[in-house]
MIFIVEX-707950 format. One record per residue: residue number from 1; residue in three letters; chain; x, y, z of N, C-alpha, C in turn. Coordinates in Angstrom, 3 decimals, m for minus. Layout:
+-----+------+-------+----------+----------+----------+----------+----------+----------+----------+----------+----------+
|  nr | rest | kette |      n.x |      n.y |      n.z |     ca.x |     ca.y |     ca.z |      c.x |      c.y |      c.z |
+-----+------+-------+----------+----------+----------+----------+----------+----------+----------+----------+----------+
| NUM |  ALA |     A |        X |        Y |        Z |        X |        Y |        Z |        X |        Y |        Z |
...
+-----+------+-------+----------+----------+----------+----------+----------+----------+----------+----------+----------+
END
This chain:
+-----+------+-------+----------+----------+----------+----------+----------+----------+----------+----------+----------+
|  nr | rest | kette |      n.x |      n.y |      n.z |     ca.x |     ca.y |     ca.z |      c.x |      c.y |      c.z |
+-----+------+-------+----------+----------+----------+----------+----------+----------+----------+----------+----------+
|   1 |  MET |     A |    0.848 |   m1.163 |    0.000 |    0.000 |    0.000 |    0.000 |    0.898 |    1.231 |    0.000 |
|   2 |  SER |     A |    0.579 |    2.175 |   m0.843 |    1.396 |    3.379 |   m0.914 |    0.941 |    4.392 |    0.127 |
|   3 |  TYR |     A |    1.868 |    5.229 |    0.520 |    1.614 |    6.256 |    1.522 |    1.065 |    7.502 |    0.851 |
|   4 |  THR |     A |   m0.044 |    8.029 |    1.384 |   m0.620 |    9.275 |    0.908 |   m0.358 |   10.328 |    1.975 |
|   5 |  ALA |     A |    0.533 |   11.261 |    1.674 |    0.856 |   12.307 |    2.648 |   m0.339 |   13.244 |    2.818 |
|   6 |  ILE |     A |   m0.505 |   13.764 |    4.027 |   m1.577 |   14.717 |    4.283 |   m1.244 |   16.026 |    3.589 |
|   7 |  ASP |     A |   m2.181 |   16.545 |    2.806 |   m2.002 |   17.808 |    2.099 |   m2.507 |   18.925 |    3.002 |
|   8 |  LEU |     A |   m1.592 |   19.745 |    3.524 |   m1.960 |   20.794 |    4.463 |   m2.384 |   22.088 |    3.777 |
|   9 |  THR |     A |   m2.299 |   22.151 |    2.452 |   m2.732 |   23.357 |    1.768 |   m4.253 |   23.334 |    1.607 |
|  10 |  LEU |     A |   m4.829 |   24.508 |    1.499 |   m6.266 |   24.575 |    1.287 |   m6.583 |   24.105 |   m0.124 |
|  11 |  PRO |     A |   m7.567 |   23.247 |   m0.270 |   m7.914 |   22.773 |   m1.611 |   m8.413 |   23.938 |   m2.464 |
|  12 |  GLY |     A |   m7.882 |   24.060 |   m3.656 |   m8.293 |   25.140 |   m4.544 |   m9.304 |   24.645 |   m5.556 |
|  13 |  GLY |     A |  m10.493 |   25.181 |   m5.515 |  m11.508 |   24.830 |   m6.494 |  m12.201 |   23.508 |   m6.241 |
|  14 |  ASP |     A |  m11.905 |   22.835 |   m5.142 |  m12.568 |   21.571 |   m4.834 |  m13.989 |   21.822 |   m4.345 |
|  15 |  THR |     A |  m14.833 |   20.849 |   m4.593 |  m16.137 |   20.866 |   m3.940 |  m15.918 |   20.474 |   m2.489 |
|  16 |  LEU |     A |  m16.885 |   20.715 |   m1.659 |  m16.770 |   20.344 |   m0.250 |  m16.541 |   18.841 |   m0.114 |
|  17 |  ALA |     A |  m17.251 |   18.050 |   m0.916 |  m17.105 |   16.590 |   m0.853 |  m15.690 |   16.177 |   m1.247 |
|  18 |  ALA |     A |  m15.130 |   16.800 |   m2.274 |  m13.774 |   16.453 |   m2.711 |  m12.746 |   16.837 |   m1.653 |
|  19 |  ALA |     A |  m12.930 |   18.010 |   m1.051 |  m12.001 |   18.456 |   m0.001 |  m12.034 |   17.493 |    1.178 |
|  20 |  PHE |     A |  m13.229 |   17.094 |    1.637 |  m13.328 |   16.161 |    2.749 |  m12.776 |   14.798 |    2.378 |
|  21 |  GLY |     A |  m12.904 |   14.410 |    1.120 |  m12.327 |   13.146 |    0.667 |  m10.820 |   13.144 |    0.805 |
|  22 |  LYS |     A |  m10.168 |   14.257 |    0.438 |   m8.716 |   14.365 |    0.572 |   m8.291 |   14.310 |    2.034 |
|  23 |  VAL |     A |   m9.007 |   15.039 |    2.871 |   m8.693 |   15.031 |    4.302 |   m8.880 |   13.630 |    4.868 |
|  24 |  ASN |     A |   m9.965 |   12.980 |    4.507 |  m10.262 |   11.643 |    5.012 |   m9.198 |   10.633 |    4.569 |
|  25 |  ASN |     A |   m8.744 |   10.712 |    3.320 |   m7.702 |    9.798 |    2.845 |   m6.412 |    9.984 |    3.625 |
|  26 |  GLY |     A |   m6.004 |   11.231 |    3.862 |   m4.791 |   11.492 |    4.636 |   m4.931 |   11.021 |    6.065 |
|  27 |  PHE |     A |   m6.110 |   11.227 |    6.664 |   m6.363 |   10.791 |    8.039 |   m6.307 |    9.269 |    8.132 |
|  28 |  ALA |     A |   m6.922 |    8.585 |    7.171 |   m6.928 |    7.118 |    7.190 |   m5.504 |    6.577 |    7.111 |
|  29 |  ASP |     A |   m4.656 |    7.152 |    6.255 |   m3.265 |    6.719 |    6.175 |   m2.531 |    6.989 |    7.480 |
|  30 |  SER |     A |   m2.791 |    8.139 |    8.092 |   m2.116 |    8.485 |    9.341 |   m2.496 |    7.529 |   10.457 |
|  31 |  ILE |     A |   m3.755 |    7.132 |   10.530 |   m4.198 |    6.193 |   11.569 |   m3.451 |    4.872 |   11.428 |
|  32 |  ARG |     A |   m3.328 |    4.369 |   10.213 |   m2.597 |    3.103 |   10.009 |   m1.150 |    3.244 |   10.463 |
|  33 |  GLU |     A |   m0.536 |    4.387 |   10.150 |    0.857 |    4.593 |   10.533 |    1.015 |    4.658 |   12.043 |
|  34 |  VAL |     A |    0.119 |    5.354 |   12.709 |    0.198 |    5.471 |   14.166 |    0.027 |    4.098 |   14.811 |
|  35 |  VAL |     A |   m0.940 |    3.324 |   14.346 |   m1.176 |    1.996 |   14.914 |    0.032 |    1.090 |   14.668 |
|  36 |  MET |     A |    0.646 |    1.187 |   13.499 |    1.819 |    0.369 |   13.188 |    3.063 |    0.893 |   13.888 |
|  37 |  GLY |     A |    3.028 |    2.128 |   14.367 |    4.172 |    2.691 |   15.061 |    5.247 |    3.250 |   14.153 |
|  38 |  ALA |     A |    4.919 |    3.492 |   12.889 |    5.903 |    4.043 |   11.955 |    5.242 |    5.122 |   11.113 |
|  39 |  VAL |     A |    5.679 |    6.348 |   11.291 |    5.141 |    7.464 |   10.527 |    6.284 |    8.104 |    9.758 |
|  40 |  PRO |     A |    6.166 |    8.224 |    8.428 |    7.255 |    8.820 |    7.648 |    7.663 |   10.181 |    8.208 |
|  41 |  GLY |     A |    8.978 |   10.385 |    8.319 |    9.502 |   11.651 |    8.826 |    9.763 |   11.661 |   10.322 |
|  42 |  TRP |     A |    9.282 |   10.667 |   11.032 |    9.465 |   10.587 |   12.485 |   10.444 |    9.473 |   12.810 |
|  43 |  ASN |     A |   11.327 |    9.718 |   13.766 |   12.291 |    8.722 |   14.234 |   11.861 |    8.208 |   15.599 |
|  44 |  TYR |     A |   12.052 |    6.926 |   15.810 |   11.593 |    6.253 |   17.034 |   12.780 |    5.770 |   17.852 |
|  45 |  SER |     A |   12.678 |    5.893 |   19.168 |   13.681 |    5.315 |   20.067 |   13.012 |    4.906 |   21.372 |
|  46 |  ARG |     A |   13.694 |    4.030 |   22.095 |   13.229 |    3.574 |   23.412 |   14.281 |    3.948 |   24.431 |
|  47 |  GLU |     A |   13.836 |    4.259 |   25.637 |   14.758 |    4.571 |   26.728 |   14.601 |    3.532 |   27.822 |
|  48 |  GLY |     A |   15.683 |    3.300 |   28.560 |   15.653 |    2.355 |   29.664 |   16.576 |    1.183 |   29.408 |
|  49 |  ALA |     A |   17.050 |    0.570 |   30.486 |   18.015 |   m0.523 |   30.393 |   17.367 |   m1.836 |   29.957 |
|  50 |  ASP |     A |   16.109 |   m2.054 |   30.299 |   15.420 |   m3.308 |   29.987 |   14.633 |   m3.142 |   28.692 |
|  51 |  PRO |     A |   15.013 |   m3.833 |   27.612 |   14.298 |   m3.659 |   26.344 |   12.854 |   m4.138 |   26.376 |
|  52 |  THR |     A |   12.519 |   m5.002 |   27.341 |   11.133 |   m5.465 |   27.447 |   10.276 |   m4.561 |   28.318 |
|  53 |  ALA |     A |   10.901 |   m3.610 |   28.997 |   10.163 |   m2.689 |   29.876 |   10.779 |   m1.291 |   29.763 |
|  54 |  PRO |     A |   10.544 |   m0.609 |   28.639 |   11.158 |    0.711 |   28.465 |   10.606 |    1.726 |   29.463 |
|  55 |  THR |     A |   11.441 |    2.682 |   29.841 |   10.958 |    3.774 |   30.689 |   10.244 |    4.817 |   29.853 |
|  56 |  ALA |     A |   10.580 |    4.866 |   28.541 |    9.914 |    5.807 |   27.646 |   10.063 |    5.345 |   26.198 |
|  57 |  GLU |     A |    9.083 |    5.714 |   25.385 |    9.168 |    5.593 |   23.938 |    9.121 |    7.010 |   23.410 |
|  58 |  VAL |     A |    9.986 |    7.304 |   22.420 |   10.142 |    8.683 |   21.961 |   10.104 |    8.723 |   20.438 |
|  59 |  TRP |     A |    9.309 |    9.661 |   19.896 |    9.258 |    9.929 |   18.468 |    9.724 |   11.359 |   18.259 |
|  60 |  THR |     A |   10.649 |   11.573 |   17.306 |   11.153 |   12.917 |   17.039 |   11.036 |   13.243 |   15.554 |
|  61 |  ASN |     A |   10.805 |   14.516 |   15.285 |   10.759 |   15.040 |   13.924 |   11.227 |   16.481 |   14.009 |
|  62 |  GLY |     A |   12.519 |   16.701 |   13.743 |   13.077 |   18.049 |   13.897 |   13.014 |   18.464 |   15.357 |
|  63 |  THR |     A |   12.360 |   19.579 |   15.649 |   12.256 |   20.068 |   17.022 |   11.046 |   19.493 |   17.755 |
|  64 |  LEU |     A |   10.226 |   18.702 |   17.065 |    9.028 |   18.114 |   17.683 |    9.380 |   16.791 |   18.344 |
|  65 |  ILE |     A |    8.887 |   16.598 |   19.567 |    9.119 |   15.356 |   20.301 |    7.800 |   14.885 |   20.900 |
|  66 |  LEU |     A |    7.494 |   13.610 |   20.690 |    6.359 |   12.958 |   21.343 |    6.936 |   11.893 |   22.258 |
|  67 |  ARG |     A |    6.495 |   11.854 |   23.525 |    7.021 |   10.896 |   24.509 |    5.884 |   10.169 |   25.206 |
|  68 |  ILE |     A |    6.128 |    8.903 |   25.478 |    5.262 |    8.145 |   26.384 |    6.178 |    7.636 |   27.481 |
|  69 |  GLU |     A |    5.927 |    8.066 |   28.714 |    6.753 |    7.673 |   29.859 |    5.974 |    6.659 |   30.699 |
|  70 |  TYR |     A |    6.592 |    5.493 |   30.915 |    5.909 |    4.376 |   31.574 |    6.306 |    4.243 |   33.036 |
|  71 |  SER |     A |    5.322 |    3.852 |   33.857 |    5.605 |    3.420 |   35.226 |    5.109 |    1.978 |   35.346 |
|  72 |  TYR |     A |    5.768 |    1.211 |   36.210 |    5.481 |   m0.218 |   36.335 |    5.130 |   m0.576 |   37.772 |
|  73 |  SER |     A |    4.326 |   m1.629 |   37.904 |    4.002 |   m2.197 |   39.204 |    3.972 |   m3.713 |   39.041 |
|  74 |  SER |     A |    4.759 |   m4.405 |   39.819 |    4.859 |   m5.872 |   39.745 |    5.176 |   m6.347 |   38.332 |
|  75 |  GLY |     A |    5.999 |   m5.610 |   37.618 |    6.411 |   m5.989 |   36.280 |    5.418 |   m5.650 |   35.174 |
|  76 |  LEU |     A |    4.295 |   m5.043 |   35.527 |    3.281 |   m4.680 |   34.537 |    3.214 |   m3.162 |   34.403 |
|  77 |  VAL |     A |    2.863 |   m2.686 |   33.205 |    2.709 |   m1.244 |   33.011 |    1.545 |   m0.768 |   33.874 |
|  78 |  ALA |     A |    1.825 |    0.174 |   34.768 |    0.784 |    0.735 |   35.634 |    0.147 |    1.963 |   34.982 |
|  79 |  SER |     A |    0.996 |    2.785 |   34.352 |    0.477 |    3.983 |   33.696 |    1.448 |    4.440 |   32.614 |
|  80 |  ALA |     A |    0.904 |    5.251 |   31.707 |    1.703 |    5.818 |   30.615 |    1.352 |    7.296 |   30.513 |
|  81 |  LEU |     A |    2.348 |    8.150 |   30.706 |    2.173 |    9.596 |   30.623 |    2.526 |   10.046 |   29.208 |
|  82 |  TYR |     A |    1.583 |   10.683 |   28.527 |    1.777 |   11.165 |   27.163 |    2.151 |   12.638 |   27.212 |
|  83 |  ARG |     A |    3.296 |   12.992 |   26.571 |    3.806 |   14.360 |   26.599 |    4.312 |   14.748 |   25.208 |
|  84 |  TYR |     A |    4.390 |   16.063 |   24.966 |    5.002 |   16.518 |   23.729 |    5.784 |   17.792 |   23.967 |
|  85 |  SER |     A |    6.762 |   18.021 |   23.074 |    7.582 |   19.227 |   23.114 |    7.648 |   19.793 |   21.701 |
|  86 |  LEU |     A |    7.576 |   21.095 |   21.611 |    7.690 |   21.780 |   20.320 |    9.060 |   22.411 |   20.136 |
|  87 |  ASN |     A |    9.941 |   22.292 |   21.167 |   11.241 |   22.972 |   21.116 |   12.391 |   22.042 |   21.529 |
|  88 |  SER |     A |   12.450 |   20.891 |   20.914 |   13.545 |   19.926 |   21.129 |   13.693 |   19.479 |   22.577 |
|  89 |  GLY |     A |   12.619 |   19.464 |   23.328 |   12.666 |   19.008 |   24.708 |   12.946 |   20.094 |   25.722 |
|  90 |  GLY |     A |   12.977 |   21.358 |   25.286 |   13.190 |   22.460 |   26.227 |   12.060 |   22.564 |   27.237 |
|  91 |  ALA |     A |   10.855 |   22.266 |   26.802 |    9.682 |   22.264 |   27.681 |    8.702 |   21.231 |   27.144 |
|  92 |  TYR |     A |    8.031 |   20.548 |   28.043 |    7.052 |   19.536 |   27.659 |    5.664 |   19.929 |   28.134 |
|  93 |  THR |     A |    4.662 |   19.527 |   27.370 |    3.261 |   19.689 |   27.746 |    2.685 |   18.296 |   27.955 |
|  94 |  ASN |     A |    2.052 |   18.065 |   29.089 |    1.408 |   16.784 |   29.354 |    0.059 |   16.752 |   28.661 |
|  95 |  LYS |     A |   m0.207 |   15.680 |   27.914 |   m1.500 |   15.513 |   27.253 |   m2.439 |   14.666 |   28.092 |
|  96 |  GLY |     A |   m1.915 |   13.741 |   28.852 |   m2.770 |   12.904 |   29.683 |   m2.057 |   11.635 |   30.104 |
|  97 |  THR |     A |   m2.734 |   10.881 |   30.947 |   m2.180 |    9.634 |   31.469 |   m3.155 |    8.504 |   31.202 |
|  98 |  LEU |     A |   m2.625 |    7.392 |   30.709 |   m3.408 |    6.182 |   30.511 |   m3.059 |    5.238 |   31.654 |
|  99 |  THR |     A |   m4.052 |    4.870 |   32.446 |   m3.853 |    3.982 |   33.596 |   m4.396 |    2.597 |   33.243 |
| 100 |  TYR |     A |   m3.613 |    1.567 |   33.543 |   m3.953 |    0.194 |   33.180 |   m4.455 |   m0.573 |   34.399 |
| 101 |  THR |     A |   m5.474 |   m1.432 |   34.197 |   m6.017 |   m2.273 |   35.255 |   m5.956 |   m3.733 |   34.790 |
| 102 |  TYR |     A |   m5.485 |   m4.604 |   35.684 |   m5.309 |   m6.018 |   35.364 |   m6.154 |   m6.878 |   36.301 |
| 103 |  ASP |     A |   m6.468 |   m8.098 |   35.846 |   m7.177 |   m9.030 |   36.725 |   m6.157 |   m9.854 |   37.508 |
| 104 |  GLY |     A |   m6.620 |  m10.827 |   38.287 |   m5.745 |  m11.637 |   39.126 |   m4.749 |  m12.487 |   38.359 |
| 105 |  SER |     A |   m5.005 |  m12.705 |   37.066 |   m4.094 |  m13.478 |   36.228 |   m3.166 |  m12.580 |   35.414 |
| 106 |  ASP |     A |   m3.135 |  m11.304 |   35.754 |   m2.306 |  m10.296 |   35.071 |   m2.713 |  m10.040 |   33.628 |
| 107 |  TYR |     A |   m3.999 |  m10.280 |   33.315 |   m4.517 |   m9.922 |   31.996 |   m5.061 |   m8.502 |   32.063 |
| 108 |  LEU |     A |   m4.767 |   m7.726 |   31.047 |   m5.275 |   m6.363 |   30.979 |   m6.787 |   m6.412 |   30.816 |
| 109 |  VAL |     A |   m7.512 |   m5.714 |   31.690 |   m8.970 |   m5.717 |   31.609 |   m9.544 |   m4.343 |   31.254 |
| 110 |  SER |     A |   m8.791 |   m3.273 |   31.534 |   m9.313 |   m1.968 |   31.164 |   m8.197 |   m0.925 |   31.216 |
| 111 |  THR |     A |   m8.463 |    0.182 |   30.556 |   m7.587 |    1.357 |   30.634 |   m8.467 |    2.566 |   30.882 |
| 112 |  ALA |     A |   m7.897 |    3.586 |   31.499 |   m8.647 |    4.819 |   31.770 |   m7.760 |    6.009 |   31.426 |
| 113 |  TRP |     A |   m8.284 |    6.930 |   30.670 |   m7.570 |    8.128 |   30.254 |   m7.919 |    9.270 |   31.198 |
| 114 |  SER |     A |   m6.891 |    9.979 |   31.664 |   m7.153 |   11.139 |   32.519 |   m6.200 |   12.260 |   32.152 |
+-----+------+-------+----------+----------+----------+----------+----------+----------+----------+----------+----------+
END
């Protein structure tokens, strides 16, 4: 499947339906990339000594940084703090925290966004 880059320019002369079609196609491609963990133009790295339990996952694109910082309890991910920086990490903005809940067999049963 080929990659369709999102066109950030305003559509010239398009009908409303055509303009929304272009936006929708770019959005659909972006969703697949995010789920797969690979977005063209972004570099990925993991932080932490244990490769099976990273302390953070980091995506960078120039001065833009997206981070997910993990905390663990009994070897399981307890929470993930989502943050971003627009200035190469000079300052971060917290977007939210995903908290994980497990059953007695350590199966993930729910997540909660806050």
